[in-house]
C-alpha positions in Angstrom: 21.1 -17.4 -57.5 19.6 -14.4 -55.5 16.6 -15.2 -55.6 17.2 -18.8 -54.0 18.9 -17.8 -50.9 16.5 -14.9 -50.2 13.1 -18.3 -50.6 15.6 -20.1 -48.5 15.9 -17.7 -45.7 12.1 -17.1 -45.3 11.6 -20.2 -45.6 14.5 -21.1 -42.5 12.7 -18.6 -40.6 9.1 -19.9 -41.2 9.9 -22.9 -40.1 11.3 -22.1 -37.2 8.8 -22.3 -34.9 5.1 -23.8 -35.1 2.9 -20.2 -34.3 4.0 -16.6 -34.5 6.9 -16.9 -37.3 8.1 -13.9 -39.2 9.9 -13.8 -42.4 11.2 -10.6 -43.8 12.8 -9.6 -47.3 14.5 -6.3 -47.6 15.5 -5.6 -51.0 17.0 -1.6 -52.5 18.3 -2.2 -56.3 17.2 -3.3 -59.7 16.2 -6.4 -61.1 15.7 -8.6 -57.5 13.5 -11.4 -56.9 11.8 -12.3 -53.2 9.9 -15.5 -52.1 8.5 -15.9 -48.9 6.6 -19.6 -48.5 4.9 -20.1 -45.0 2.7 -23.4 -44.0 0.8 -23.2 -40.6 -1.1 -20.5 -38.5 -0.4 -17.1 -37.2 2.8 -16.4 -39.7 3.8 -12.9 -40.7 5.7 -12.7 -44.4 6.8 -9.0 -45.6 8.6 -8.0 -48.6 10.3 -4.7 -49.3 11.4 -3.7 -52.1 12.9 -0.2 -53.3 14.0 -0.4 -57.3 13.0 -1.1 -61.1 11.4 -4.0 -61.9 11.7 -5.6 -59.1 9.0 -9.1 -58.1 7.8 -10.3 -54.6 5.5 -13.2 -53.8 4.1 -14.3 -50.6 2.4 -17.4 -50.6 0.7 -18.7 -47.2 -1.2 -22.0 -46.5 -2.9 -24.7 -43.8 -3.5 -22.2 -41.1 -5.7 -19.2 -40.5 -5.1 -15.5 -39.2 -1.4 -15.3 -41.2 -0.6 -11.9 -42.5 1.5 -10.6 -45.8 2.8 -7.2 -46.4 4.6 -6.4 -49.8 6.0 -2.8 -49.9 7.2 -1.6 -53.4 8.6 1.4 -54.9 9.6 2.0 -58.7 8.1 0.9 -61.9 7.2 -2.2 -63.9 7.0 -4.2 -60.1 5.0 -7.2 -60.1 4.1 -8.7 -56.9 1.9 -11.4 -55.6 0.1 -12.8 -52.8 -1.9 -16.3 -51.9 -3.0 -16.9 -48.7 -4.9 -20.2 -48.6 -7.2 -20.8 -45.3 -9.6 -18.5 -43.0 -9.5 -15.0 -41.4 -6.0 -14.0 -43.4 -5.1 -10.6 -43.6 -3.5 -9.0 -46.7 -2.0 -6.4 -44.9 -0.1 -5.4 -41.8 -1.0 -3.1 -38.5 -0.6 0.3 -40.1 -0.1 -0.4 -44.0 -2.1 -1.8 -47.2 -1.3 -5.5 -47.8 -0.4 -4.6 -51.1 1.5 -0.9 -51.0 3.1 0.1 -54.3 4.5 3.6 -55.4 5.4 4.3 -59.2 3.7 3.8 -62.6 2.8 0.9 -64.7 3.1 -2.0 -61.8 1.1 -5.4 -61.3 0.2 -6.7 -58.4 -2.5 -9.9 -57.4 -3.9 -11.2 -53.9 -5.7 -14.0 -53.9 -7.6 -15.6 -50.9 -9.1 -18.5 -50.4 -11.2 -19.9 -46.9 -13.0 -17.5 -44.9 -13.0 -13.9 -43.0 -10.3 -12.7 -45.2 -9.1 -9.5 -45.4 -7.5 -8.1 -48.0 -6.1 -4.1 -49.1 -4.2 -2.8 -52.5 -2.8 0.8 -52.3 -1.4 2.4 -55.9 0.1 5.7 -55.7 1.2 6.1 -59.1 0.1 5.3 -62.7 -1.1 3.5 -65.2 -0.6 0.4 -62.2 -2.0 -2.8 -63.6 0.6 -3.9 -65.7 1.6 -2.3 -69.2 -0.5 -5.2 -70.9 -3.3 -3.4 -69.3 -4.2 -5.6 -66.9 -5.7 -4.9 -63.8 -4.4 -4.8 -60.4 -6.4 -8.3 -58.7 -8.0 -9.1 -55.4 -9.7 -12.5 -55.6 -11.7 -14.2 -52.4 -13.0 -17.3 -52.7 -15.3 -17.8 -49.1 -17.5 -16.4 -47.1 -17.4 -13.0 -45.3 -14.4 -11.2 -46.7 -13.2 -7.9 -46.8 -11.0 -6.5 -50.6 -10.6 -2.4 -50.4 -9.2 -0.4 -53.5 -7.0 2.8 -52.8 -5.7 4.8 -56.1 -3.9 8.0 -56.0 -2.9 8.8 -59.5 -4.6 8.3 -63.2 -4.5 5.5 -65.5 -4.9 2.7 -62.6 -6.8 -0.3 -63.3 -8.4 -2.8 -59.9 -10.6 -5.3 -60.0 -11.4 -7.2 -56.9 -14.0 -11.0 -57.3 -15.3 -12.3 -54.9 -17.4 -16.2 -55.3 -19.3 -18.0 -53.0 -20.6 -15.3 -51.5 -21.9 -14.3 -48.0 -24.3 -11.9 -45.8 -21.1 -9.9 -45.0 -19.0 -9.5 -48.3 -17.6 -6.5 -48.6 -15.9 -4.0 -51.6 -14.8 -0.7 -50.7 -13.0 1.5 -53.5 -11.5 5.3 -52.6 -9.6 6.9 -55.9 -8.5 10.3 -55.0 -6.5 9.9 -51.7 -9.9 8.6 -49.4 -7.8 8.2 -46.0 -10.1 5.1 -44.5 -14.0 4.3 -44.1 -14.8 7.5 -43.1 -12.6 9.9 -44.9 -13.1 12.0 -48.3 -11.4 12.3 -51.6 -9.1 15.4 -51.1 -7.2 15.4 -54.8 -8.2 14.0 -57.6 -7.2 11.0 -59.9 -8.5 10.5 -63.8 -8.8 7.7 -65.5 -8.8 5.0 -63.4 -11.2 1.6 -64.1 -12.6 -0.4 -61.0 -14.6 -3.6 -60.9 -16.4 -5.8 -58.5 -17.8 -8.7 -58.9 -20.2 -10.7 -56.3 -22.1 -13.3 -55.3 -24.8 -13.6 -52.5 -25.6 -10.7 -49.8 -22.6 -8.5 -50.4 -22.1 -4.7 -50.5 -19.8 -2.3 -52.7 -19.2 1.4 -51.3 -16.9 3.8 -51.9 -15.6 7.5 -52.9 -13.7 9.2 -56.2 -13.1 12.2 -57.0 -11.9 12.9 -60.5 -12.8 13.2 -64.3 -13.1 10.3 -67.1 -13.0 7.5 -63.9 -14.9 4.2 -64.6 -17.2 1.8 -62.1 -18.8 -1.3 -62.5 -20.5 -3.4 -60.0 -21.9 -6.7 -60.7 -23.7 -8.6 -58.2 -25.7 -12.0 -57.9 -27.7 -12.5 -55.5 -29.9 -10.3 -52.5 -26.5 -7.6 -52.8 -26.2 -3.6 -51.8 -24.3 -1.2 -53.4 -24.2 1.0 -50.2 -26.8 2.0 -48.1 -27.4 5.6 -46.8 -27.8 7.8 -43.5 -27.5 10.9 -42.1 -24.4 10.3 -40.5 -22.4 8.1 -43.0 -21.3 8.8 -47.1 -21.8 5.3 -48.1 -23.0 3.9 -51.4 -20.7 4.8 -54.7 -19.8 8.8 -54.4 -18.5 10.4 -57.4 -17.0 13.9 -57.1 -15.9 14.9 -61.4 -16.6 15.2 -64.6 -17.5 12.9 -67.3 -17.3 9.5 -65.3 -19.3 6.2 -65.4 -20.9 4.2 -63.0 -22.3 0.9 -64.1 -24.5 -1.3 -61.3 -25.5 -4.4 -62.5 -27.5 -6.4 -60.1 -29.8 -9.6 -60.4 -31.9 -11.3 -58.2 -34.4 -9.9 -55.0 -34.0 -7.1 -52.7 -30.9 -5.2 -53.6 -30.4 -1.6 -52.9 -28.2 1.1 -55.1 -27.2 4.2 -54.2 -25.2 6.6 -56.2 -24.5 10.2 -55.4 -22.9 12.8 -57.8 -22.1 15.8 -56.3 -21.0 18.8 -58.1 -19.9 21.3 -55.3 -18.2 20.0 -52.3 -14.7 20.1 -53.9 -15.3 22.3 -56.0 -16.2 20.2 -59.1 -18.1 21.1 -62.0 -20.0 17.7 -61.7 -21.2 17.5 -65.5 -21.5 14.9 -67.9 -21.3 12.2 -65.7 -23.4 8.7 -66.6 -24.8 6.4 -64.2 -26.6 3.1 -65.5 -28.4 0.9 -63.1 -29.9 -2.5 -64.2 -31.6 -4.5 -61.9 -33.5 -7.8 -62.2 -36.5 -9.3 -60.2 -38.2 -7.4 -57.3 -37.8 -5.7 -54.4 -35.2 -3.3 -55.7 -34.5 -0.2 -54.7 -32.3 2.5 -56.9 -31.8 5.9 -55.5 -29.6 8.1 -57.7 -28.8 11.8 -56.5 -27.5 14.6 -59.2 -25.6 18.1 -58.2 -24.4 19.0 -61.8 -25.0 19.8 -65.0 -25.8 17.8 -68.0 -25.5 14.6 -66.4 -27.2 11.4 -67.1 -29.1 8.7 -65.4 -30.6 5.6 -66.4 -32.8 2.7 -64.1 -34.0 -0.3 -65.8 -35.8 -2.5 -63.0 -37.4 -6.0 -64.7 
């Protein structure tokens, strides 16, 4: 009954006017459910849950420039955001779209349309779910941005961008990365990050820690970061025994991987980089500072 009452309250708020509606649900306690459904443009939906085993769901459709935000504290929570339309944000002005604090939580963001933006922050361990499934961002359309920020160990994240476009973009920060220009400041171990992109996209990020795995699969004319004198783009790794695999098909791809064994006092040892590029006009650069690292580049 608690779920039905909260859903009805959110629906009433969302239906009260034609634009700039807000639906906000706050829960403190165990075993609560919250759902917000909004139809139209310029909607805002927010769910805050503090406690264990909560479930929060936001669904927005039929409009543009909608915003959704879920914040969950505790363990074994489940959150989901679905947005159908263009120019939507799965975040608020100051916080990630899905802000998880705790362990073994699971959440998904699904966006269909163009120019959508999704952010997920996980502060804890083994987030994904108890069955080992990843936290998932799925974006269908063009010119999307997807971001992960992990602080903790054993987390799994997966971003899938289909249809593709020149400006599709994914970014990850594991170890407390602070924004696009930030660097990791603490270590994050045993995390898995996977990206799948099609049609002229970019993947970049920072990772500080050990035994992490990064998988990038791109089809079309894609880039994995670009290097400049004033930025730290590409895949940047600081730590030991990490695995980076990049698979790019079609022509005109660029892959840049940096492994640094000194910047944060880590050893930078025993890391593995595998880059596979198909077709012509591709470029791959691997810059390693450390011992016992292995890099393989195959171009065919």
